[in-house]
VODRENNU-225702 format. One record per residue: residue in three letters; x, y, z of N, C-alpha, C, O in turn. Coordinates in pm, whole numbers, plus 50000, padded with zeros to 5 digits. Example, Ala and Ser with C-alpha at 12.3 -4.5 7.8 and 13.67 -1.06 7.14 Angstrom:
ala513194943150780512304955050780513204967050780514244966850846ser512854977550708513674989450714512905000350787513415011450804
END
This chain:
met763924878178506763024883378609763824890378718764874885278759arg763364901678767764044908778874763914901379006762994893379024asn764844903879100764834896079222763714900179317763424892979412gly763084911579293761884914979365762074921179501761074923779568lys763294923579547763484929479679762934943579687762674948679797asp762754949879572762184963379572760674963179555760064973579531gly760054951279568758614950279555758144949979412756974952979386ser759014946479318758654946179177757654935079148757414926479233phe757064935279028756064925578987756644915478890757514918678809asp756154903178900756534893378798755504893678686754594901978687glu755644884678589754754885078474753324881678510752404884578433asn753104875478628751764872178671751204882478768750184880178834cys751874893978776751424904978862751384900979009750504905379083ser752314892679052752404888579192753554896079257754694894979212val753264903679364754294911379430755274901979501754854893179576ile756544903779476757564895279535757894900379675758164912279693lys757874891579772758164895179910759224885879968759404874479923ser759924890980069760914883280141760464881780286760164891680353leu760424869380335759914866480468761004860580557761824852580511leu760994864480683761744857480787760724850180873759794856280925val760914837080890760024829180974760854822981085761634813781060thr760694827781207761394821681320760614809381366759384809181362gly761344799281410760664786981450760014779881332759064772381350gly760544782281213759954776381093760184761581079759634755280988gly760984755781168761164741381165760174733981252760164721681257gly759314741681322758344735481411757064731581341756954732481219phe756114727281419754844722381366754074733181290753804731681171val753724744081358752924754481293753754762281193753304764881081gly754984765981232755844773481142756184765881016756184771580907gly756474752981029756804744880911755624743680816755794744380694asn754434741780871753244741280787752994754780719752514755180606phe753314765680789753154778880728754124780580611753744785580505val755344776280629756334776980522755844769080400755944773980287arg755314757180422754784749180312753654756380240753594756380117leu752774762580315751644769680256752114781280168751624782880057val753044789280219753524800880144754264796480018754064802379912leu755104786380028755834781679911754894776679802755184777979683gln753774771079842752814765679745751914776579685751534775679569glu751594786679764750584796279720751134809879678750474817079603lys752314813579723752924826279685754194823179608755284822679663leu754024821079479755064814779399756324823079381757354817579341glu756274835879409757474844179393758044848779527759044856079530trp757444844779636757954848879766759154840379806759234828579775arg760094846879876761254839879930761134839080082760614848280146ile761614828180139761504825980283762864822480341763594814280286cys763194828980451764374825180531763854819980665763214827280740val764144807280693763734801080819764884801780917766004797780886val764604806881036765584806681145765054797181252763974799181307asp765834786781280765414776781379766664769581428767534766381347arg766754767081555767954760581608768104746281555769224742181525ile767034738781544767034724881494768224717181553769134713081482val768184715481683769284708981754769254693881733768204687581747gly770394688181699770554673681696769994666581575769924654281575gln769604673781473769114667281352769404675981230769564688081241lys769454669481115769754676780992768594685780952768794697180910ile767384680580966766204688080926765034683081010765054671681058thr764034691181030762844686881102761824681081003761854684580885pro760924672381050759944666280960759124676280880758824673880764ser758764687580943757914697180874758614704180758757954710280673leu759944703280753760694709580643761304699380547762004703080452glu761044686680569761644676180486761304678180338760144679880302gly762324677980255762134678680111761974692580054761994694279932leu761814702680140761534716080090762774722980034762684730079934ile763924721080098765154727380049765454722479908765804730479821glu765314709379885765594703579754764594708579649764974711179534arg763354709979688762324713879592762294728879566762024733279454tyr762574736679669762454751279657763784758279688763794768679753asn764884752579643766204757379687766484771879653767304778179720gln765844777479552766054791479518765174800879600765394812979602arg764184795279666763224803579739763244801379889762604808779962leu763964791379936763974787980078765394787280132766234780080078arg765644794680235766944794880303766734790680448765824795480514leu767574781680496767484777080634768744780680709769844777280667glu768584787680820769704791180907769464784981044768524788681115lys770334775581081770194768781210770894776781319771984773181364ile770264787481359770844796381460769794799981564768594799081541asp770294804181678769444809481784769184824281755769974830681685leu768094829581808767804843781786768804852981855768794865081831asn769654847481940770714855482002771974855981917772904863481948asp772014848281810773204847581725773414860981652772464866981602glu774674865481647774984878181581774694877681432774564888181367lys774584865681376774294864381234772894869281200772604872081084leu772024870281301770654874581275770614888281208769844890481114gly771444897481256771474910781197771914910681052771404918280971arg772864901881020773354900880882772264895580789772204899180672leu771394886880842770304881580761769364892780716768884892780603phe769104902280805768264913580768768904921780656768214926480565glu770214923380663770914930980559770924923480426770754929480320glu771124910280432771254902280310769904899880240769834899580117glu768854898080319767584893780263766584904980241765654903580161gly766744916180310765804927280292764374923280320763504924980234phe764104917980439762804912480472761694922880463761854934480502asp760554918380410759334926380412758454922580530757764930980588tyr758494909780564757664904580673758534896280767759424888980724val758254897380897758894888980997757784882281076756974888881140leu757754868881073756754861281145757424853681257758294845181234his757004856681379757684851381497756914839481555756094840981646phe757194827481498756594815181547757384809181663756814801881745ala758674812081671759534805481769759074808081911758804819581948ala758984797481990758564798982130758904786382207759054775582149lys759034787882337759184776682428757794773382481757124781882540asn757344760882459756014756782499756074745982606757034738282610pro755064745382694755004734382792754604721582722754024721782614ser754924710382784754604697482724754164687782832754804686582937gly753064680782804752604670682899752094676683028751554687783029lys752264669483137751714673683267752504684983328751924693583394glu753834685083310754684694883376754554708683314754364709983193met754644718783398754534732683352755824737883289755784747483212gly756954731683321758224736083265758954745983354758444749983458asp760154749783311761024758883386760644773383355760794777683241pro760144780983454759734794783430760834803483370760574812083286ser762074801183415763174809583365763414807083216763804816283144glu763204794783169763364791783026762284798682944762564803782835phe761064799082995760004806082924760344820982911760144826982805ala760844826783020761204840983015762344843582919762334853282843glu763344834782922764524836582837764174835182689764584843482607val763424824882655763124822282514762004831282463762144837482358asn760914831882536759724838582484759724853682500759074860682424ile760454858682598760534873282614761864878682562761894887182473glu762974873682619764284879182582764574877582432765024886982367arg764324865682378764584863482236763654871882148764054876482041ser762424873882194761484882282118761984896682112761894903182007val762494901682223763024915282224764244916382134764424926382065arg765074906182135766244905982046765804907081900766394914581822leu764774899681865764254900181728763624913681698763844919281590leu762864918981791762244932081772763294942881747763074952081668glu764424941881814765484951681794766014951281652766274961781592glu766174939481597766644938481460765614944081362765964950681265val764344941381389763294946881304763284962081314763134969081214arg763444967281435763444981881453764574988381374764354998481307lys765774982681382766904988481311766704987881159767014997281087ala766184976481113765974974980969764834983780919764794987280801ser763914987281008762764995380969763115009880937762285017180883tyr764325013980971764755027680936764885029380784764745040480732thr765155018380714765385019280570764215013880486764105017180368lys763355005380545762195000480473761134995780573761454992180687lys759904995980531758824991480618758834976380629758904969280529ile758754971380753758724957080780757534954280870757354960780972arg756734944680833755614940580920756054929181010756594919180962phe755844930781140756214920881240754924914481295754044921481344val754834901181285753674894081336754114884681449754934875781428his753564886981567753874878381681752764868081697751594871681715leu753124855381690752164844581708752044841681857752864834681916ser751004847081917750794845882060749844834382092749684825282011ser749224834782208748384823782253747204829182332747294839782394tyr746104821782329744974826282411745174823182559744344826982641glu746254816382592746544814082733746894826982807746874827282930val747214837682733747564850382799746394855982878746594864282967tyr745154851782846743984857082915743704850283048742984855783132gly744264838483068744044831583194742684825183204742144820083106thr742124825383325740864818783354739704826483293739594838683310met738844819283223737744825783152736584828583247736074819583314glu736174841183251735064845183336733814848183253732764851483309glu733934847083122732814849583033732874839382921733834831882910arg731844839282837731794829282730732624833982611732084839282514gly733904831982618734784835682508735474848882530734814858982557phe736794849082518737554861482529737424869682401737314864082292ser737454882782414737534891682299738934897682295739714895982389glu739254904682187740584910882175740804921682281741944925682306glu739724926482343739844936782445739924931082587740064938582683ser739834917782600739904911682733741254914282798742284915382730ser741244915282930742484917983005743414905883002742964894382997leu744714908783006745704898083014745904894183160746364902283241lys745544881883194745674876883331746224862683329745534853283371pro747454861083281748014847483266748114840383401748394846583503thr747884827383399747914819383521749084809683527749244802683627thr749914809083422751074800183420752304807983374752164818283308pro753504803283408754724809883360754784810883208755204821083154tyr754364800183138754344800682991753444811882943753854819982860ala752234812482994751284822682951751804836682983751624845982905ala752444838183099753014851183136754104855383039754224867183006ser754904845682993755984848882899755434852982763755984861982699lys754354846582719753744850282591753084864082603753124871982509ala752474866782717751894880082738752974890682738752794901582685gly754134887382800755254896782802755754899882662756044911482631ala755844889682577756284891882439755264900282363755654908882284asp753984897982388752944906382328753114920982369753084929982284leu753304923282496753424936982547754644943982490754584955882456phe755754936882481756944942782421756694946082274757114956682226ser756014937382203755744939782061754954952682042755304960781956phe753914954582121753094966582106753774978982164753464990182124ala754704976882258755514988182304756404993382190756595005482177tyr756934984382110757734988381994756854995181889757295004381820asn755624990781879754674997181787754405011581830754445020581747lys754145013781958753815027082007755045036182017754975047981983thr756145030682064757345038782089758115042081961758575053281942phe758245032081873759085033781755758285033981624758865035381517gly756985032481633756165032881513756285020581426755965021081307met756755009381483756904997181405755544991481367754564993081439asp755504984681253754294978281203754174964581271754874955181235val753274963581369753164951581452751734946381455750784954181468ile751594933281444750314926381463750564914581556751614908281550ser749594911681642749674899681725748464890981698747334895881690thr748694877981684747594868481673747534860081800748554855481849arg746344858281851746144849381966745234838181922744144840381868thr745704826081945745144814581876744704803781973745254802282082thr743704796281932743234784782007744154772881982745214774381921asn743764761082029744594749182009744664745581861743644744981793ile745864743081813746104739981673746504725181661747244720081745tyr746024718581558746374704481538746534701781388746084709681305gly747154690481356747334686981216748654679881191749304675681287pro749064678481064750294671281029751554677681088751634689781106tyr752514669181118753864672981163753924677581308754974682081354gln752834676581382752904679981524753654668981598753544657281563ser754414672781701755254663081771754414653781858753294657081897tyr754964642181887754204631681955753994634382104753304626682170asp754554645082157754254648482295752994656882307752554659982418lys752404660682194751174668382195749964659082191750084647382156phe748814664382228747654656282264747214646482155747164634482180ile746894651282038746354642581934747404632781879747104620981869pro748614637281845749624627581800749954617281909750254605681879met749894621682037750164612282146749144600982147749504589282164ile747874604282128746824593982125747104584082013747024571982032ile747414589281895747684580681779748874571481805748804559481779glu749954577181857751154569181881750904558081984751334546781965lys750204561482090749954551482195749084539982144749314528482180val748104543082059747284532482001748144523381914748034511081921leu749014529381832749864521381744750844512781824751264502281777gln751204517381944752124509782029751374500782127751984493082201asn750054501782125749204494182219749594497082363749694488082446lys749824509982392750194514382526749104523282586748224528082516glu749204525382716748234533882786748234548082732749284553782703ile747054553782718746884567782681746604575482809745484575382859lys747624582082864747484588982992746884602782972747424611082899ile745764605183036745074618083029745154624683165744744618983266phe745694636783168745844643883295744564651383326744194660883257gly743874646883431742574652283465741504642183429741784630383408asp740264646983422739144637883394738654638683250737634632683215gly739384646083165739014646783024737944656882992737464657382878thr737544664883089736454674483066736954688483031736144697383005ile738274690583029738824703582991738414706682847738584698382758val737894718782826737384722682694738254733482631738594743482695arg738624731282506739364741182428738754741782287738054732682243asp739034752782220738664753882079739814748081997740984750382029trp739504740581891740514733881810740414738381666739334738181607ile741554742481607741574746881468742644739181391743754737181440tyr742294734981270743234727581185744354736981140744104748781112val745564731881133746744740281113746694748280983747124759780981asp746174742480875746114749980749745134761580757745374772180700asp744034759680828743094770780850743774781980928743684793680892his744464778181035745184788181114746164795981028746214808281034asn746934788880950747994795280872747444803780758748064813780721arg746304800080703745684808680602745224821880665745284832380602ala744784821180788744414833480859745644842280880745574854380861val746754836280921747994843880940748444850280810748844861880808leu748384842780701748784847980571747904859780530748404869680477ser746614858880554745704869880521745984882180606745964893380556leu746254880080734746574891380822747894897780784748064909880795leu748824889580738750114894680694749924905380587750614915580586glu749004902880498748784911880386747724922480412747794933380357ser746724919480496745574928280507745244932980649744374941580665gly745914927680750745614931680887746044945980915746884951580844lys745464951981020745784965681058746904965981162746884958381258ser747864974781140748984975981232748504980181370747584988181385gly749174974581472748844978081609747664970481667747184973781775glu747184960381594745984953281635746264938881677747234932681632val745394933681764745364919681802744234912981726743144918581713tyr744504900881675743464893281605743374879281664744394872581683his742174874881692741944861181736741784851981615741104855381518ile742414840381624742244830081521741684817681589742344811581673gly740484813981553739854802281611738864796181516738594801681409ala738314784881555737374777681469735964777381528735044771681468asn735794783681646734494782781716734054768181726732914764581695asn735004760181769734834745681768735244739781904736174731781910pro734574743782013734974738882144734724723982160733634718982130arg735734716982207735624702582230736354699082359737404704782390ser735794689682434736484684682552737564674782510737554669682398gln738474672182602739494662082573738844648582541739304641382452asn737784645282613737104632582589736494631982450736494621382387glu735974643082402735424643482266736514641682161736324634982060ile737674647782189738814646082098739234631382094739434625681986ile739374625482211739774611382219738804602482141739224593782065thr737514604782160736504596782093736624597481942736544587381873glu736824609781890736904611481744738174605281688738144599081581val739304606981757740564601181710740474585881712740874579381615leu739964580181821739854565581830738874560081727739074549081675arg737814567481698736854562981597737534561581461737334551781390asn738344571581425739074570981298740104559781298740234552481200leu740834558481408741854548081416741234534181406741784525281341ser740094532181470739454518981466739064515181324739134503581284thr738644525381247738274522881107739484519081023739464509280949tyr740554527181035741734524880952742504512280992743094505580907leu742494509181122743254497681170742404485181181742894474381215asn741114486581150740174475381158740174469181298740284457081315lys740044477881398739994473481537738704478381601738114488381558asn738274471381703737074475281777737354487581861738304487681940val736544497981845736794510481916736714508482067737394515582141lys735894498982113735794496282257737114491082313737464494082427asp737824483482233739134478482277740134489982287740964490382379leu740064499282192740964510782196740664519682315741574525382375glu739414521082349739024529482463739594524282595739784531982689lys739854511282603740404505482725741824510382753742324509082865leu742484516082651743844521182669743864534482744744904538382796val742734541282751742674554682811742694553582964741864546583023lys743644560583027743774560783172743874575383219744594583383160tyr743144578483325743104592283375744004593683498744004585083586glu744764604783502745654607583613745394621683665744664629483602lys745984624983778745834638283836746344648783738747424647383681gly745564659383719745884669583619746854680083667747354679683780arg747114689783579748004700883610747394709983715746174711183727ile748274716483791747844727483878747574739483787748274741383687ala746574747583821746254759983748745824757483604746054765783516glu745194746183581744684743183447743254748583436742374744183510asp743034757883345741704763583328740794753583260741184746983164lys739574752283311738634742083263738144744883121737944735683042ile737954757683089737454760982956738094773982910738294783282989arg738424774582781738994786782725738644787082575739034778182500thr737914797282534737554798982394737684813682356737784822282443leu737684816482227737884829982177736704834682092736074826682022lys736434847482099735504853582004736304857581880737374863581891thr735784854381764736524856681639735784865881542736014865381422asp734884874181594734104883181508735014892981432734734896281317lys736084897581497736924907881438737604903081310737554910081208ile738224891481312738944886681194737964883081083738274884680965lys736784878481120735764875481019735284888280952735084888580831lys735104898781030734614911480977735664918580893735344923780786glu736904918980941737924927080875738564920480754738864927280656ile738774907280758739414900780643738604888980591739084881180509ser737354887680640736424877380593736974863280612736744854380530phe737714861180723738264847880747737244838780813736664842280916val737034827180754736204816580810736934803380789737324800380676pro737144795380893737804782380875737084773680773735864773680766gln737864766280695737294757880589737244743080625736484735480564val738044738880722738154724680755737354721680881737634727180988ser736364713080869735554709380985736374701181084737434695781050phe735884700281206736564692381308736724677881264737804672081275glu735654672081214735684658081171736674655881057737434646181057glu736664664880961737584663780848739024665880893739924658980846gly739234675380982740584678081031741174666181105742344662881086ile740384659781189740864647981261741134636681162742134629581175lys740274634981064740464624680961741794626780889742564617380872arg742054639180844743294642080774744504639580862745534634480817thr744384643380989745504641881082745834627281106746994623281101val744824619281133745034604981155745644598581030746574590581040glu745124601980913745654596480788747124600080771747914591780726phe747494612380804748874616780790749814608080874750834603280825tyr749474606181002750364598781090750414583881054751454577581066leu749294578381011749294564380969750134562380843750854552480829lys750044571980752750834571080629752324571880661753114564280604arg752714580780750754134581680788754604569280859755764565280847lys753704563080933754074551081010754254539080920755174531280939phe753374537480820753344525080744753884526180602754004515980534ser754214538280556754724539480418756224537480413756824538180305
END
């Protein structure tokens, strides 16, 4: 079989592609890598991720051994000079930019770190894509956030809504978006940006909302909620999100923004209730006892009360509709963490 770097076909008529996935050791990126390896049997993936202080991240565990001919892992920063050599060696068709610095917990984080990682590193990557694009077409997908829109003044943002970020993190993601589309307009690069609602599912770190609730229950510790629990966000299961990204990779229009959401707005209190309900069933505990662990504290400054997205565009253009219901997604997520804890 040919190596497929020239876009050749295998015996099953599947076009062979080479992907670069930045931040592929993280929660969303790692799940995306798993999805592609399972569903695109001839595609090759190169993951770039710093992975500091550990041999491998949980989301990539076992993949190198199972897919060693199709998966390459480079533990480097996007500022590393080796990045340019990877483009030469792998001949990427697609570049998916998952890597980002995200806030965690109550604190907003260091603004300068957001600018350095989310803007400067993105531009560094865009430059490599631009140079490589002189010899072959490369599609660049920036995984952005709906936080770039800021405070919602209407019932759901559209792709045409103005960017009015209210936090340093959101400003840095908006900056990366703007640079991406500047490269599209100035250099003719093939660029797509996705702006996404809250994502949850397997392999998410324990400092994030849903895994935090699960961990605290298992430790019989307080579940600290910043604010009164009435903040509303749309929640999408990670596999649904990643299937949308995969479809856009192949069928989305260059120069466009696409919203990925589940039209599933839930308050923090509703999330807590559903997670605790599942945990009480699996652990054979009274849900009222678990609810006593929940404690409310003063929330973040500049925290928007509600933020949701309109998703008509992605539904119309690529017929994307989420397949996993909220209840099913929470069930799968709780089962995943309990299995890792007790197996």
